N, C-alpha and C positions, 0 to 999 in steps of 0.2 A: 547643103549638108543633110544627109539622111542617116537615120539610125533604125535598125531593125527592132521593132516593138511588137511583141506578140500579145494577142487579146483573147486567149483561150480561157482565162479566168476573169471573174469580175466580183466586185463587192457591192452590196447594196447599202453599205454603211457610209452614207454621204448625205449632204443636203445642198441647197443652193448657196452660192456665194452672194454677198451683199451686192446690190445693184452698182454697176460701174466700178467694181473692185479691180484694181490692178495687181497682178501677181508680182510681188516684190522680192520674195525669198524662196529659197529651196532649203529644206530641212532634211538632214541625213540621219538615218537610224540603222541599228541592226535589229534582226528579228528575234534573237534569243531562241532560235530553233535549230534542230539538226539538219533540216532540209526544207526545200521549197514548199512541199505539200503541207507540212505543219504550219509554215508561215501563212500560206494562202487560207488555210482553215481558220486561223486566228483572225486574219485581216478581213474575213467575210462572216465571222461569227456574229449573229444578230444579238446575242446576249452581251458579249464583250464590247460591242459597239466601237471598234477601232478599225482603221483602214489606212491605206496610203494610195497615192496615185500610181506608184511604180514599185515593183520588187525585182531585185536582181539576184538571180540564182548563182550558185557557186561556179557554174560553167560559163557565166557571163551573159546568159540569155536574159533579156529584159521583158517583163510582163507588165501590162497596164491593167490595173484593177478598177480605177476610177478615172473618168475623163478630166482633163485639166480644168475644164470650165466649171467643174463642180467642187465643192468643199469636202475633201476627205478629212477623216478624223484621226489625225496623226500627232499633232503637236500638243493638244490639250491646253491646260492653263500655261500660258507662255507669254514672253515679251521680248522685245529687242528695241533699243532706243525708245521711241515714243509709241511704238506699236504694241498692242496686246492681243491675245487670242489669235495667234498667227495662222491658225487654220484658215482664217478669212482670206489671207493674201499670200499664201505659200503653196508650194508643191512639196509633197512628202515622198521621199525615196527610201525604201527599206532594202537592206542588203542582207542576204541570208548568211547568218553567222551566229554562233552560240552566245557570243557576248564576252565582255571583258574578263570575267573570272576564269574562263576556259583557256585563255591565251591562244585562241584560234585566230590566226592571222587571215586577213582577207586574201582571196586568190588574186593572182595577177590578172586573170581574165575579168574578174569582177571589177577591179579598179580600172582596167582599160575601157570596159564598156560603160562604167559609171562616168568616166571623164568624157566619153563621146556623148552620152546622154546629157550631161551637164552643159557641154558646149552647145548642143542642139537647143536646149531649153533657154539658156542664157541669151542666145541669138534670137530665138523666136519671141520671147517676152521682154527683151531688152532689160534683163535683170543685172544689177550691179554685181561684179565679180566678188565684192566684199560681202554680199548678202547670201553666200553659200555657207550655211551654219550647221552645227550639230545640235541634236535634241538637247544635249547637256548645256549648250550655250543659251538656249532660249527657255529652258526649264531647269535651271541649275540646282534647285532644292529637291527635285524629284527624279531626275534622269542622269545617266552617265553615258548613254550611247551617242555616237558610234564608238566611244571608248579610246583607251590609250594606244591601241594598236592600229587605229585608223591613220592612213598615210596622208595627213594634211600637207606635208611638205611636197609630196609627189603631185598633189592637185595644184599647189601653188606654182610648181614648175611649169604648169600649163596656164598660168594666170587665172586660176580659179581659187577663190577663197582669200582670206586675210593672210598677210605676210607671215611666214614662219622663219624664225631666226634660230639657227642651231650651231653657231660658230663660237660659242663661249668656251674659252680655254680653261677658265676657272670659275666655279660657281660661288657667289658670295651669299652665304646663308645668314649673314648678320641681320638680326631683326630690324625692322624699320623704326626710326624715331617717330614721334607723334606727327610732326609736320610732314615728313615724307610719306607716312601712312595715309594721311589725308590726300596728298597729291596722287598717290597710287590709286585710291578709291575714285578720285576725280577722273583719272585716266580710264579706269574701267567703265565709269559712267559714260565717258565720251565714246569709247569703243563700241558700247552697246549694252553692257550689263547694267541697265539703268534702274534696277529695283533695289539698289543698295540702301540699307537703312540710313535715315537722315544723319544719325549720330556717327555713322561710318566707323564703327568700332569692330572688334573681332568677335561679334556675337555669332550664334549658330548659322543664321541665314547668310550673313556676309561671308563667313568662312566657306559655305557651300558655293557661293559665287566665285570666291578666290580659287577653290578647287576646280570649278568648271574652266576657269581661265588657265590654270596650270595644265589641266587635262588636255586642252586644245593646243596650247602654245609651247609647253615645255614639261612633258609628263614626268620627268625625273623629280620635279618639285611637288608632285601630288601628295596631298595630306600634310604639307608643310605650311606653316604660317608665311604670309608674304614677307619677302626678304629683298635685298638690294638687286638680285638678279631678276626677280619678279618685277620690280620697279623699272629696271632698265628695259625689259621687254615691253612693258606697258608704254614707256616713253617713246620707244621706236615705233610702236604701232600707232600711237596717237599722231606722231609726226607724219608717218606715211599715209595715214587716212586723210589728214589735212591736205596733203599735196594733191590728193585725188578728188577732193570735194569741190 
């Protein structure tokens, strides 16, 4: 499996991975820029100190800014399951896009080439297909990318990413009773959103995590409190992940 990767740009914003670190995750982002050059300038700016391993332009061209063996600075303060600071064991991919508020959809070429790159990296580093995540998944109190317009369902059709369920005929917005709310939070913890407050109530941080879950798996529920459709999705995810463990 080969993917055309261009190396005409580079970023010095990196350091070494910890010794014997295995690459376990791929984290997807959008650039919040109008074009590739703006994105590259940000991702190589010595003052901003951010970077990614790859950036995919609107025409589908893939550019590598940091070698996979090095730690790019893309995830920041982050966590998933028992892992923290995911820069250590992840690859970051930025996709040129203005971002969620602009309603700019990703181009077909971008997603086509992203899928090819993901397939290449998953095979090369033996990464679990369930460990392809958004920045908002691993940093839910800070980030919203790759946003509600990112086609997770299309990726899942290629067996990339966590399952996406979109066959609900009727959404049940009824608030969760206390017991079901606790089960819902336990499900989120199992899926990977493992920094939920111990009390597992609807405080600000926990609601940010719920929003990240909705943003990824059922964006129509964004900014709503957890409800019985939220719970049903979390139950299905937990069961499907268990089957694969």
